[in-house]
C-alpha positions in Angstrom: -0.2 -0.2 0.2 2.7 2.6 1.1 4.4 1.6 -2.3 1.4 2.6 -4.6 1.2 6.2 -2.9 4.9 7.1 -3.3 4.2 6.1 -7.0 1.4 8.4 -7.0 3.0 11.3 -5.9 5.8 10.6 -8.1 3.8 10.6 -10.8 1.8 13.4 -10.2 5.3 15.3 -10.1 6.0 14.0 -13.1 2.6 15.4 -14.4 3.7 18.8 -13.0 6.9 18.8 -14.6 5.4 18.2 -18.0 2.5 20.7 -17.6 5.2 23.5 -17.4 7.0 22.3 -20.2 4.9 20.4 -23.0 1.7 22.0 -24.5 -1.4 20.4 -23.5 -2.0 17.4 -25.4 1.1 15.9 -23.9 0.0 17.0 -20.5 -3.2 15.0 -21.3 -1.2 12.0 -22.3 0.4 12.0 -18.8 -2.9 13.0 -16.8 -4.9 9.8 -18.4 -2.6 7.3 -16.6 -2.2 9.3 -13.2 -6.4 9.5 -12.9 -6.2 5.6 -14.0 -3.3 4.9 -11.1 -5.7 6.8 -8.5 -9.1 4.7 -9.9 -7.8 1.5 -9.8 -5.9 2.1 -5.8 -9.0 3.6 -4.5 -11.1 0.8 -5.5 -8.9 -1.9 -3.3 -11.3 -2.4 0.0 -8.4 -2.1 2.7 -9.1 -3.6 6.1 -7.0 -4.6 8.8 -4.1 -7.1 8.3 -3.2 -10.2 9.4 -0.5 -10.5 12.2 -0.3 -9.6 15.7 -1.9 -6.5 17.8 -1.8 -5.2 21.6 -5.3 -4.1 23.3 -4.9 -1.5 26.2 -8.6 -1.9 27.7 -9.1 1.6 30.2 -11.9 1.1 32.2 -14.6 4.2 32.9 -14.2 2.9 37.1 -10.9 2.8 37.7 -11.4 2.1 41.4 -13.1 -0.9 40.2 -10.6 -2.4 37.7 -7.1 -1.3 36.4 -6.2 -0.7 32.7 -5.9 -4.3 30.8 -3.5 -5.1 28.4 -4.1 -8.2 26.0 -1.9 -9.3 23.1 -4.2 -10.4 20.2 -4.2 -12.0 16.6 -6.0 -11.5 13.7 -5.7 -14.6 12.0 -8.3 -14.1 8.9 -9.8 -10.7 7.5 -12.0 -10.0 4.7 -14.6 -7.8 3.7 -17.1 -8.5 5.8 -15.2 -9.5 9.0 -12.3 -10.3 11.8 -11.4 -13.5 13.1 -9.1 -12.3 16.4 -7.7 -14.5 18.8 -5.9 -14.0 22.2 -2.1 -14.6 22.1 0.8 -15.1 24.8 3.5 -12.2 24.8 5.4 -14.2 22.1 2.3 -13.9 19.6 1.4 -17.4 20.1 -2.5 -18.2 20.0 -3.5 -19.5 23.3 -6.9 -20.5 22.2 -8.5 -22.6 19.1 -11.4 -20.2 19.7 -11.5 -16.7 18.0 -14.2 -14.0 18.3 -15.7 -12.1 15.3 -15.2 -8.3 14.5 -17.8 -7.2 11.9 -17.1 -4.5 9.7 -20.4 -1.9 9.6 -19.2 0.8 6.8 -16.0 1.6 5.2 -14.1 2.2 9.1 -16.5 1.1 11.7 -15.9 -2.3 13.7 -18.1 -3.7 16.5 -18.2 -7.1 18.0 -16.6 -9.7 20.6 -12.7 -9.8 21.5 -11.5 -12.3 23.9 -13.0 -11.7 26.6 -11.0 -9.5 29.7 -12.9 -11.0 32.4 -15.1 -14.1 33.0 -17.9 -13.5 30.3 -17.7 -11.5 26.9 -15.9 -8.4 26.0 -18.2 -6.2 23.4 -16.2 -3.6 21.5 -17.3 -1.0 18.9 -15.0 1.3 17.4 -13.5 3.0 14.1 -10.2 1.1 12.7 -7.6 3.5 10.7 -4.0 3.1 9.3 -1.4 5.4 9.7 -0.1 6.3 5.8 3.7 6.2 7.0 4.4 3.5 9.2 1.5 1.2 7.7 0.4 0.4 11.4 -3.3 0.2 12.2 -5.1 0.8 14.9 -8.6 0.4 16.2 -10.1 2.7 19.1 -13.6 2.9 20.6 -15.6 1.6 23.5 -16.0 -1.3 25.0 -18.6 -3.3 27.5 -17.0 -6.2 29.7 -19.6 -8.6 31.3 -18.3 -10.5 34.2 -19.9 -12.7 36.4 -19.7 -13.3 40.3 -20.9 -15.5 43.0 -21.1 -18.7 41.1 -22.4 -17.0 38.1 -25.4 -16.0 40.0 -25.1 -12.1 39.4 -23.8 -10.2 36.5 -22.0 -7.1 36.7 -20.9 -4.8 33.6 -18.2 -2.3 32.9 -17.3 -0.5 30.1 -14.4 2.1 28.8 -12.4 3.1 26.2 -9.8 0.6 24.0 -7.1 1.3 21.7 -5.7 -2.0 19.5 -2.3 -1.4 17.7 -0.9 -3.6 15.2 3.1 -4.6 16.0 
């Protein structure tokens, strides 16, 4: 992805130079491939890639629970969903079960991530990509459900999260 953007900038510089030194017919000759390249590169749907990620979850009520850091791995990604699992510090999956994040629109993601406690952890956020470092980030809000007293009582805690690619 990063190479495409640098290539587009390089082609744009050539076009600007051509406009300065040539007539309009030659400039048009350079503009058509540039617009074609931009059109083709903008049609590909980008998504967070398979790989290791680190998630930091910050609770609204820090007196109840401290911030939690979990290591995650995206094991599959396509235009509709992302399969994500928990790993150890070295990136080895700790379970054969995966959670699903669903893509809702161009940059919106929602679904479950590996549990922070003994119940499900639901997230809703947006993903982004840093153009220069090619690192991905998912930021948003989460709701963590946990059970106490042998599962007879259910509690929820909320907060914000940030998941970054390694």
